[in-house]
Chimera marker file (.cmm) of the C-alpha trace (Angstrom):
<marker_set name="trace">
<marker id="1" x="142.913" y="140.829" z="62.449" r="1" g="1" b="0" radius="0.5"/>
<marker id="2" x="143.092" y="144.536" z="61.585" r="1" g="1" b="0" radius="0.5"/>
<marker id="3" x="140.575" y="146.065" z="59.051" r="1" g="1" b="0" radius="0.5"/>
<marker id="4" x="142.592" y="148.499" z="56.973" r="1" g="1" b="0" radius="0.5"/>
<marker id="5" x="141.181" y="152.291" z="56.841" r="1" g="1" b="0" radius="0.5"/>
<marker id="6" x="139.059" y="151.592" z="53.342" r="1" g="1" b="0" radius="0.5"/>
<marker id="7" x="137.371" y="148.579" z="55.031" r="1" g="1" b="0" radius="0.5"/>
<marker id="8" x="136.309" y="150.227" z="58.109" r="1" g="1" b="0" radius="0.5"/>
<marker id="9" x="135.240" y="153.167" z="56.454" r="1" g="1" b="0" radius="0.5"/>
<marker id="10" x="132.869" y="151.173" z="54.002" r="1" g="1" b="0" radius="0.5"/>
<marker id="11" x="131.663" y="149.075" z="57.280" r="1" g="1" b="0" radius="0.5"/>
<marker id="12" x="130.613" y="152.449" z="59.112" r="1" g="1" b="0" radius="0.5"/>
<marker id="13" x="128.870" y="153.892" z="56.004" r="1" g="1" b="0" radius="0.5"/>
<marker id="14" x="127.054" y="150.344" z="55.615" r="1" g="1" b="0" radius="0.5"/>
<marker id="15" x="126.070" y="149.754" z="59.603" r="1" g="1" b="0" radius="0.5"/>
<marker id="16" x="124.583" y="153.855" z="58.987" r="1" g="1" b="0" radius="0.5"/>
<marker id="17" x="122.487" y="152.422" z="56.051" r="1" g="1" b="0" radius="0.5"/>
<marker id="18" x="121.408" y="149.404" z="57.651" r="1" g="1" b="0" radius="0.5"/>
<marker id="19" x="120.508" y="150.899" z="60.714" r="1" g="1" b="0" radius="0.5"/>
<marker id="20" x="118.129" y="153.751" z="59.136" r="1" g="1" b="0" radius="0.5"/>
<marker id="21" x="116.582" y="150.699" z="57.562" r="1" g="1" b="0" radius="0.5"/>
<marker id="22" x="115.644" y="149.630" z="60.705" r="1" g="1" b="0" radius="0.5"/>
<marker id="23" x="113.131" y="152.482" z="61.082" r="1" g="1" b="0" radius="0.5"/>
<marker id="24" x="110.664" y="149.772" z="58.949" r="1" g="1" b="0" radius="0.5"/>
<marker id="25" x="110.426" y="147.826" z="61.631" r="1" g="1" b="0" radius="0.5"/>
<marker id="26" x="107.096" y="147.230" z="64.038" r="1" g="1" b="0" radius="0.5"/>
<marker id="27" x="108.091" y="148.941" z="68.111" r="1" g="1" b="0" radius="0.5"/>
<marker id="28" x="106.997" y="145.159" z="68.645" r="1" g="1" b="0" radius="0.5"/>
<marker id="29" x="109.961" y="144.101" z="66.713" r="1" g="1" b="0" radius="0.5"/>
<marker id="30" x="112.369" y="146.613" z="67.462" r="1" g="1" b="0" radius="0.5"/>
<marker id="31" x="112.178" y="145.926" z="71.177" r="1" g="1" b="0" radius="0.5"/>
<marker id="32" x="111.822" y="142.178" z="71.411" r="1" g="1" b="0" radius="0.5"/>
<marker id="33" x="115.297" y="140.278" z="72.047" r="1" g="1" b="0" radius="0.5"/>
<marker id="34" x="117.041" y="138.367" z="69.596" r="1" g="1" b="0" radius="0.5"/>
<marker id="35" x="117.014" y="135.073" z="71.014" r="1" g="1" b="0" radius="0.5"/>
<marker id="36" x="116.514" y="134.577" z="75.179" r="1" g="1" b="0" radius="0.5"/>
<marker id="37" x="118.629" y="136.074" z="77.386" r="1" g="1" b="0" radius="0.5"/>
<marker id="38" x="119.744" y="138.396" z="74.893" r="1" g="1" b="0" radius="0.5"/>
<marker id="39" x="119.238" y="142.473" z="74.260" r="1" g="1" b="0" radius="0.5"/>
<marker id="40" x="116.548" y="143.665" z="71.591" r="1" g="1" b="0" radius="0.5"/>
<marker id="41" x="117.498" y="145.384" z="68.575" r="1" g="1" b="0" radius="0.5"/>
<marker id="42" x="116.849" y="148.848" z="70.349" r="1" g="1" b="0" radius="0.5"/>
<marker id="43" x="119.266" y="147.980" z="73.020" r="1" g="1" b="0" radius="0.5"/>
<marker id="44" x="122.196" y="146.309" z="70.447" r="1" g="1" b="0" radius="0.5"/>
<marker id="45" x="122.182" y="149.628" z="68.738" r="1" g="1" b="0" radius="0.5"/>
<marker id="46" x="121.948" y="152.024" z="71.552" r="1" g="1" b="0" radius="0.5"/>
<marker id="47" x="124.946" y="150.269" z="72.746" r="1" g="1" b="0" radius="0.5"/>
<marker id="48" x="127.384" y="151.693" z="69.688" r="1" g="1" b="0" radius="0.5"/>
<marker id="49" x="126.399" y="155.316" z="70.770" r="1" g="1" b="0" radius="0.5"/>
<marker id="50" x="128.420" y="155.998" z="73.693" r="1" g="1" b="0" radius="0.5"/>
<marker id="51" x="131.089" y="153.647" z="72.543" r="1" g="1" b="0" radius="0.5"/>
<marker id="52" x="131.363" y="156.103" z="69.342" r="1" g="1" b="0" radius="0.5"/>
<marker id="53" x="131.229" y="158.969" z="71.345" r="1" g="1" b="0" radius="0.5"/>
<marker id="54" x="134.032" y="157.784" z="73.305" r="1" g="1" b="0" radius="0.5"/>
<marker id="55" x="136.392" y="156.823" z="69.922" r="1" g="1" b="0" radius="0.5"/>
<marker id="56" x="135.228" y="160.312" z="68.888" r="1" g="1" b="0" radius="0.5"/>
<marker id="57" x="135.467" y="162.350" z="72.168" r="1" g="1" b="0" radius="0.5"/>
<marker id="58" x="138.210" y="160.632" z="73.574" r="1" g="1" b="0" radius="0.5"/>
<marker id="59" x="140.861" y="158.381" z="71.464" r="1" g="1" b="0" radius="0.5"/>
<marker id="60" x="140.677" y="160.671" z="68.718" r="1" g="1" b="0" radius="0.5"/>
<marker id="61" x="141.398" y="163.741" z="70.214" r="1" g="1" b="0" radius="0.5"/>
<marker id="62" x="143.965" y="162.303" z="71.877" r="1" g="1" b="0" radius="0.5"/>
<marker id="63" x="145.156" y="160.592" z="68.502" r="1" g="1" b="0" radius="0.5"/>
<marker id="64" x="148.590" y="161.418" z="67.530" r="1" g="1" b="0" radius="0.5"/>
<marker id="65" x="149.717" y="163.152" z="70.347" r="1" g="1" b="0" radius="0.5"/>
<marker id="66" x="152.177" y="160.714" z="71.160" r="1" g="1" b="0" radius="0.5"/>
<marker id="67" x="150.489" y="160.018" z="74.656" r="1" g="1" b="0" radius="0.5"/>
<marker id="68" x="148.814" y="156.841" z="76.283" r="1" g="1" b="0" radius="0.5"/>
<marker id="69" x="145.483" y="156.828" z="75.023" r="1" g="1" b="0" radius="0.5"/>
<marker id="70" x="142.960" y="157.216" z="77.834" r="1" g="1" b="0" radius="0.5"/>
<marker id="71" x="141.465" y="154.377" z="79.350" r="1" g="1" b="0" radius="0.5"/>
<marker id="72" x="137.964" y="152.995" z="78.031" r="1" g="1" b="0" radius="0.5"/>
<marker id="73" x="135.261" y="153.368" z="80.333" r="1" g="1" b="0" radius="0.5"/>
<marker id="74" x="133.695" y="150.615" z="82.909" r="1" g="1" b="0" radius="0.5"/>
<marker id="75" x="132.170" y="147.997" z="80.092" r="1" g="1" b="0" radius="0.5"/>
<marker id="76" x="129.316" y="146.510" z="81.527" r="1" g="1" b="0" radius="0.5"/>
<marker id="77" x="128.278" y="150.214" z="83.250" r="1" g="1" b="0" radius="0.5"/>
<marker id="78" x="128.357" y="151.913" z="79.840" r="1" g="1" b="0" radius="0.5"/>
<marker id="79" x="126.439" y="149.030" z="78.010" r="1" g="1" b="0" radius="0.5"/>
<marker id="80" x="123.968" y="148.781" z="80.771" r="1" g="1" b="0" radius="0.5"/>
<marker id="81" x="123.287" y="152.551" z="80.692" r="1" g="1" b="0" radius="0.5"/>
<marker id="82" x="122.580" y="152.092" z="77.014" r="1" g="1" b="0" radius="0.5"/>
<marker id="83" x="120.617" y="149.692" z="77.214" r="1" g="1" b="0" radius="0.5"/>
<marker id="84" x="118.388" y="150.990" z="80.038" r="1" g="1" b="0" radius="0.5"/>
<marker id="85" x="118.426" y="154.207" z="77.816" r="1" g="1" b="0" radius="0.5"/>
<marker id="86" x="117.241" y="152.575" z="75.037" r="1" g="1" b="0" radius="0.5"/>
<marker id="87" x="114.310" y="150.915" z="76.682" r="1" g="1" b="0" radius="0.5"/>
<marker id="88" x="112.980" y="154.630" z="77.413" r="1" g="1" b="0" radius="0.5"/>
<marker id="89" x="113.264" y="156.225" z="74.048" r="1" g="1" b="0" radius="0.5"/>
<marker id="90" x="111.772" y="155.984" z="71.324" r="1" g="1" b="0" radius="0.5"/>
<marker id="91" x="112.754" y="154.031" z="68.060" r="1" g="1" b="0" radius="0.5"/>
<marker id="92" x="113.507" y="157.204" z="66.000" r="1" g="1" b="0" radius="0.5"/>
<marker id="93" x="115.713" y="159.331" z="68.821" r="1" g="1" b="0" radius="0.5"/>
<marker id="94" x="118.134" y="156.155" z="69.224" r="1" g="1" b="0" radius="0.5"/>
<marker id="95" x="118.509" y="155.479" z="65.499" r="1" g="1" b="0" radius="0.5"/>
<marker id="96" x="119.334" y="159.468" z="64.864" r="1" g="1" b="0" radius="0.5"/>
<marker id="97" x="121.878" y="159.242" z="68.061" r="1" g="1" b="0" radius="0.5"/>
<marker id="98" x="123.174" y="156.274" z="66.665" r="1" g="1" b="0" radius="0.5"/>
<marker id="99" x="123.576" y="158.100" z="63.118" r="1" g="1" b="0" radius="0.5"/>
<marker id="100" x="124.690" y="161.157" z="63.962" r="1" g="1" b="0" radius="0.5"/>
<marker id="101" x="127.190" y="160.319" z="65.842" r="1" g="1" b="0" radius="0.5"/>
<marker id="102" x="128.412" y="157.370" z="63.518" r="1" g="1" b="0" radius="0.5"/>
<marker id="103" x="128.358" y="160.043" z="60.959" r="1" g="1" b="0" radius="0.5"/>
<marker id="104" x="130.703" y="162.485" z="63.057" r="1" g="1" b="0" radius="0.5"/>
<marker id="105" x="132.989" y="159.607" z="64.120" r="1" g="1" b="0" radius="0.5"/>
<marker id="106" x="132.757" y="158.060" z="60.492" r="1" g="1" b="0" radius="0.5"/>
<marker id="107" x="134.063" y="162.210" z="59.267" r="1" g="1" b="0" radius="0.5"/>
<marker id="108" x="136.658" y="161.995" z="61.514" r="1" g="1" b="0" radius="0.5"/>
<marker id="109" x="138.264" y="158.390" z="60.459" r="1" g="1" b="0" radius="0.5"/>
<marker id="110" x="137.985" y="159.963" z="57.288" r="1" g="1" b="0" radius="0.5"/>
<marker id="111" x="140.862" y="162.500" z="57.731" r="1" g="1" b="0" radius="0.5"/>
<marker id="112" x="143.287" y="160.134" z="59.465" r="1" g="1" b="0" radius="0.5"/>
<marker id="113" x="145.740" y="159.138" z="57.020" r="1" g="1" b="0" radius="0.5"/>
<marker id="114" x="146.470" y="155.567" z="55.444" r="1" g="1" b="0" radius="0.5"/>
<marker id="115" x="149.985" y="155.658" z="56.973" r="1" g="1" b="0" radius="0.5"/>
<marker id="116" x="148.853" y="156.081" z="60.986" r="1" g="1" b="0" radius="0.5"/>
<marker id="117" x="145.771" y="153.788" z="60.375" r="1" g="1" b="0" radius="0.5"/>
<marker id="118" x="147.558" y="150.948" z="62.596" r="1" g="1" b="0" radius="0.5"/>
<marker id="119" x="147.963" y="153.011" z="65.308" r="1" g="1" b="0" radius="0.5"/>
<marker id="120" x="144.934" y="153.304" z="66.505" r="1" g="1" b="0" radius="0.5"/>
<link id1="1" id2="2" r="1" g="1" b="0" radius="0.2"/>
<link id1="2" id2="3" r="1" g="1" b="0" radius="0.2"/>
<link id1="3" id2="4" r="1" g="1" b="0" radius="0.2"/>
<link id1="4" id2="5" r="1" g="1" b="0" radius="0.2"/>
<link id1="5" id2="6" r="1" g="1" b="0" radius="0.2"/>
<link id1="6" id2="7" r="1" g="1" b="0" radius="0.2"/>
<link id1="7" id2="8" r="1" g="1" b="0" radius="0.2"/>
<link id1="8" id2="9" r="1" g="1" b="0" radius="0.2"/>
<link id1="9" id2="10" r="1" g="1" b="0" radius="0.2"/>
<link id1="10" id2="11" r="1" g="1" b="0" radius="0.2"/>
<link id1="11" id2="12" r="1" g="1" b="0" radius="0.2"/>
<link id1="12" id2="13" r="1" g="1" b="0" radius="0.2"/>
<link id1="13" id2="14" r="1" g="1" b="0" radius="0.2"/>
<link id1="14" id2="15" r="1" g="1" b="0" radius="0.2"/>
<link id1="15" id2="16" r="1" g="1" b="0" radius="0.2"/>
<link id1="16" id2="17" r="1" g="1" b="0" radius="0.2"/>
<link id1="17" id2="18" r="1" g="1" b="0" radius="0.2"/>
<link id1="18" id2="19" r="1" g="1" b="0" radius="0.2"/>
<link id1="19" id2="20" r="1" g="1" b="0" radius="0.2"/>
<link id1="20" id2="21" r="1" g="1" b="0" radius="0.2"/>
<link id1="21" id2="22" r="1" g="1" b="0" radius="0.2"/>
<link id1="22" id2="23" r="1" g="1" b="0" radius="0.2"/>
<link id1="23" id2="24" r="1" g="1" b="0" radius="0.2"/>
<link id1="24" id2="25" r="1" g="1" b="0" radius="0.2"/>
<link id1="25" id2="26" r="1" g="1" b="0" radius="0.2"/>
<link id1="26" id2="27" r="1" g="1" b="0" radius="0.2"/>
<link id1="27" id2="28" r="1" g="1" b="0" radius="0.2"/>
<link id1="28" id2="29" r="1" g="1" b="0" radius="0.2"/>
<link id1="29" id2="30" r="1" g="1" b="0" radius="0.2"/>
<link id1="30" id2="31" r="1" g="1" b="0" radius="0.2"/>
<link id1="31" id2="32" r="1" g="1" b="0" radius="0.2"/>
<link id1="32" id2="33" r="1" g="1" b="0" radius="0.2"/>
<link id1="33" id2="34" r="1" g="1" b="0" radius="0.2"/>
<link id1="34" id2="35" r="1" g="1" b="0" radius="0.2"/>
<link id1="35" id2="36" r="1" g="1" b="0" radius="0.2"/>
<link id1="36" id2="37" r="1" g="1" b="0" radius="0.2"/>
<link id1="37" id2="38" r="1" g="1" b="0" radius="0.2"/>
<link id1="38" id2="39" r="1" g="1" b="0" radius="0.2"/>
<link id1="39" id2="40" r="1" g="1" b="0" radius="0.2"/>
<link id1="40" id2="41" r="1" g="1" b="0" radius="0.2"/>
<link id1="41" id2="42" r="1" g="1" b="0" radius="0.2"/>
<link id1="42" id2="43" r="1" g="1" b="0" radius="0.2"/>
<link id1="43" id2="44" r="1" g="1" b="0" radius="0.2"/>
<link id1="44" id2="45" r="1" g="1" b="0" radius="0.2"/>
<link id1="45" id2="46" r="1" g="1" b="0" radius="0.2"/>
<link id1="46" id2="47" r="1" g="1" b="0" radius="0.2"/>
<link id1="47" id2="48" r="1" g="1" b="0" radius="0.2"/>
<link id1="48" id2="49" r="1" g="1" b="0" radius="0.2"/>
<link id1="49" id2="50" r="1" g="1" b="0" radius="0.2"/>
<link id1="50" id2="51" r="1" g="1" b="0" radius="0.2"/>
<link id1="51" id2="52" r="1" g="1" b="0" radius="0.2"/>
<link id1="52" id2="53" r="1" g="1" b="0" radius="0.2"/>
<link id1="53" id2="54" r="1" g="1" b="0" radius="0.2"/>
<link id1="54" id2="55" r="1" g="1" b="0" radius="0.2"/>
<link id1="55" id2="56" r="1" g="1" b="0" radius="0.2"/>
<link id1="56" id2="57" r="1" g="1" b="0" radius="0.2"/>
<link id1="57" id2="58" r="1" g="1" b="0" radius="0.2"/>
<link id1="58" id2="59" r="1" g="1" b="0" radius="0.2"/>
<link id1="59" id2="60" r="1" g="1" b="0" radius="0.2"/>
<link id1="60" id2="61" r="1" g="1" b="0" radius="0.2"/>
<link id1="61" id2="62" r="1" g="1" b="0" radius="0.2"/>
<link id1="62" id2="63" r="1" g="1" b="0" radius="0.2"/>
<link id1="63" id2="64" r="1" g="1" b="0" radius="0.2"/>
<link id1="64" id2="65" r="1" g="1" b="0" radius="0.2"/>
<link id1="65" id2="66" r="1" g="1" b="0" radius="0.2"/>
<link id1="66" id2="67" r="1" g="1" b="0" radius="0.2"/>
<link id1="67" id2="68" r="1" g="1" b="0" radius="0.2"/>
<link id1="68" id2="69" r="1" g="1" b="0" radius="0.2"/>
<link id1="69" id2="70" r="1" g="1" b="0" radius="0.2"/>
<link id1="70" id2="71" r="1" g="1" b="0" radius="0.2"/>
<link id1="71" id2="72" r="1" g="1" b="0" radius="0.2"/>
<link id1="72" id2="73" r="1" g="1" b="0" radius="0.2"/>
<link id1="73" id2="74" r="1" g="1" b="0" radius="0.2"/>
<link id1="74" id2="75" r="1" g="1" b="0" radius="0.2"/>
<link id1="75" id2="76" r="1" g="1" b="0" radius="0.2"/>
<link id1="76" id2="77" r="1" g="1" b="0" radius="0.2"/>
<link id1="77" id2="78" r="1" g="1" b="0" radius="0.2"/>
<link id1="78" id2="79" r="1" g="1" b="0" radius="0.2"/>
<link id1="79" id2="80" r="1" g="1" b="0" radius="0.2"/>
<link id1="80" id2="81" r="1" g="1" b="0" radius="0.2"/>
<link id1="81" id2="82" r="1" g="1" b="0" radius="0.2"/>
<link id1="82" id2="83" r="1" g="1" b="0" radius="0.2"/>
<link id1="83" id2="84" r="1" g="1" b="0" radius="0.2"/>
<link id1="84" id2="85" r="1" g="1" b="0" radius="0.2"/>
<link id1="85" id2="86" r="1" g="1" b="0" radius="0.2"/>
<link id1="86" id2="87" r="1" g="1" b="0" radius="0.2"/>
<link id1="87" id2="88" r="1" g="1" b="0" radius="0.2"/>
<link id1="88" id2="89" r="1" g="1" b="0" radius="0.2"/>
<link id1="89" id2="90" r="1" g="1" b="0" radius="0.2"/>
<link id1="90" id2="91" r="1" g="1" b="0" radius="0.2"/>
<link id1="91" id2="92" r="1" g="1" b="0" radius="0.2"/>
<link id1="92" id2="93" r="1" g="1" b="0" radius="0.2"/>
<link id1="93" id2="94" r="1" g="1" b="0" radius="0.2"/>
<link id1="94" id2="95" r="1" g="1" b="0" radius="0.2"/>
<link id1="95" id2="96" r="1" g="1" b="0" radius="0.2"/>
<link id1="96" id2="97" r="1" g="1" b="0" radius="0.2"/>
<link id1="97" id2="98" r="1" g="1" b="0" radius="0.2"/>
<link id1="98" id2="99" r="1" g="1" b="0" radius="0.2"/>
<link id1="99" id2="100" r="1" g="1" b="0" radius="0.2"/>
<link id1="100" id2="101" r="1" g="1" b="0" radius="0.2"/>
<link id1="101" id2="102" r="1" g="1" b="0" radius="0.2"/>
<link id1="102" id2="103" r="1" g="1" b="0" radius="0.2"/>
<link id1="103" id2="104" r="1" g="1" b="0" radius="0.2"/>
<link id1="104" id2="105" r="1" g="1" b="0" radius="0.2"/>
<link id1="105" id2="106" r="1" g="1" b="0" radius="0.2"/>
<link id1="106" id2="107" r="1" g="1" b="0" radius="0.2"/>
<link id1="107" id2="108" r="1" g="1" b="0" radius="0.2"/>
<link id1="108" id2="109" r="1" g="1" b="0" radius="0.2"/>
<link id1="109" id2="110" r="1" g="1" b="0" radius="0.2"/>
<link id1="110" id2="111" r="1" g="1" b="0" radius="0.2"/>
<link id1="111" id2="112" r="1" g="1" b="0" radius="0.2"/>
<link id1="112" id2="113" r="1" g="1" b="0" radius="0.2"/>
<link id1="113" id2="114" r="1" g="1" b="0" radius="0.2"/>
<link id1="114" id2="115" r="1" g="1" b="0" radius="0.2"/>
<link id1="115" id2="116" r="1" g="1" b="0" radius="0.2"/>
<link id1="116" id2="117" r="1" g="1" b="0" radius="0.2"/>
<link id1="117" id2="118" r="1" g="1" b="0" radius="0.2"/>
<link id1="118" id2="119" r="1" g="1" b="0" radius="0.2"/>
<link id1="119" id2="120" r="1" g="1" b="0" radius="0.2"/>
</marker_set>
């Protein structure tokens, strides 16, 4: 399923608002696994940051150059590193990092012409 530009932007805007609401969680809730063998909310939110950065700095930078898009980094390694970082940093730091990068990515996405959207 391909999302159109408007629905993708709405989803990203909502994600920023939702993550901001997570400041209300206690530290115990923030760090508790969402189910047995699963990540915590902290780890889940933190893992979006490097992926948003990759899209922002590697993919969108090259978008429109008629060149092949850069290869994605090792998924397991990047996710593991971001989960480890989340375990060490404060909730407020993870939330601020997520919101900052997601906001920057959202601003860049808004600049893309709707007719080029599906080329991403």
